[in-house]
N, C-alpha and C positions, 0 to 999 in steps of 0.2 A: 243703459240698453232707449234707444229710440222708439215713442209709439206705433209709427210707420216710417215705414222707410221707402213706403208713395206719395210723394211733395200732392198729392193731390190730393192725400187724407191726412194727411199731416197734422193740419189742426184740429180732426173734426173728436167730438165727441163733448166729452164734461171738460168747461175750465172751472177746477171745481180748484184751491190753492193743493195742494198735494199733488192734479197732476201736472200742474202749471209747471211747478220741481220737476218733477222730474222726467217731465221734457225739457224744463232745462236745465238740466243738471246732465241730460242726454247729446242736449248739441252741445253742453262744456268738450264731452267729451271726444267728442264729434271733431270739432277744430283739432288738426292739432300742426296745424302748420298754416307758417304766416301766410302765405295761399289760399289761408282757406279763410281765414281774417278780411284780405282784400276781395275773393269775390262773394265775402256776403256782404259786406258791409255795401262795397260796388250795386252789388243786387237789390239791396236796401235803399239807397241813396236814391239810384234809380226807379225804381216802383214809389217812392215815395213823387216822384218829381209829378210821373205818371198817369198818377192816384191823383191826385190835387197842388197837381203844383207849384212844390214844395222848390220857395226857394232857400232855404234853412235847417237844417238839423243836429243838434245835441245830437248827443246819446249818449246813457254810460256802459258800460266798458267793468266784467268783474275779470279782471287779465286773473287771479290766484282761484279762480275754478278752469283758469283750463292747465290741465298739471302736465299737459307733454310740450307746452310753448314756454319760453321767460316773460317778462313784460318786454322789453329791449323786440323779442319775435314777434311779440301781434301785434306794437306800433309798429315794424316796421310793417306786414301787413294793412296793418286798418291804414298807417295812410297812406300807402297801393294806391288801395282801391278807391281813397276817398280823391286823392286826386283824380285817378278812373270819371270816376262819373262827377268830378269837378270838370276838366274837360272835358266831356259829354255834352250833358245838363247844363254848366251854369250854376249844377245847388254846393251850398258854402255849404260843411258839414265842421264842427268842434266833437270834443272829446271830453266826455270824464271817469277819472278814471273811479271805480268806486272801489270801497271795505266793506265784506262784505261782514257783521256786524255778529254773522258766526262760528268768525276762526278769528286766531287770537289774534291780541295788542300788537306781539312781535312780527305777526305776518304784514298786519298792519301800519309797523314801519317799516320793514322793508319796500313794503307797496311805498307810501308815499317814496323813499330814499330812490329809486324808483324810475319814479315819475322827477324826482330832483333833478336824478342821473344822466336823461335821455330825454332832455326839452323840448318842447315840443309849440309854435304857437298852433297847433288843431288842435293843445288839451289843455283844456280850463280854467283846472284846478283836479281837485277832489273831487268826491263823496260822499255818501255812508251810504246800503242798506242791507236788506238780508228784512232778518228777525225785529221786528219792535222793540217784542218784548226785553232781547238784552238792550242795557243801559248806553243809550250815546253816550253817556260821558266815561264811561271804560275809556271809552280812543279819542280823548284826552289829549297822550302823547304826539298820537298819528295826528294831530289836528293840530297841533299846534308847534312842530315838527316845520309841515305844513304852511299853515300860517308866517314863518318866519324864512321861510323860503319863497314869501310873495306870491305863494300858491290861493285859489279862489275854492273857496270854502262850503259847499253847501250836503244837503242830506237828504231822507225820504225821512220822515216824521209823522207826526201827528198822529198814529195810534201808540201808546198808550198818547193821550192830550198832553202831560205833563214833559214827553221826550221836546215839544217845539222848544220850551223851556232850555231844555239843556241843549241842546241843538245852537240853539245863539246865546245862552250865557255862560255854557260851558267849555264845548269846539270853537264859538264863534264863528260857523260858520255865519255866510250873508245873504242865503234866500234859503226855503227850504221848499223839497221841492215836492 
């Protein structure tokens, strides 16, 4: 459920982690069609250009959190929105497909396979985000598959500190976000 359906009040209130995730899950539930993804990324990119003269933007996406559409459907919408924003403003954008640590290794491997099967020059590679207390090493097989197919690899890491070593040494990430 969304915190507010009024766009002017959508981001009002506190920004504690639980409140953020309640909003995030609500947004994921509301974005159910490729057209929703197209509109969202188009508007974000246009807003970035207007507010800050952004010329290049990388965005993490979590396809497995959007239960009403497949990765190929989501990608179709995102690419449409990116193309429209670039045509209108000149902004360039790329996507990093994120594995959610709170989901299973099977879900992660399937997502990586979807990225491989639906390649796009606008998808830079895969990432890892979500609860940092779930060990990054749990997703070694997914990152090994990505590496074997030439996908770039990154991860949100740093808390707890040992996570940095896991994402570099175990997952063979090329950068930490």
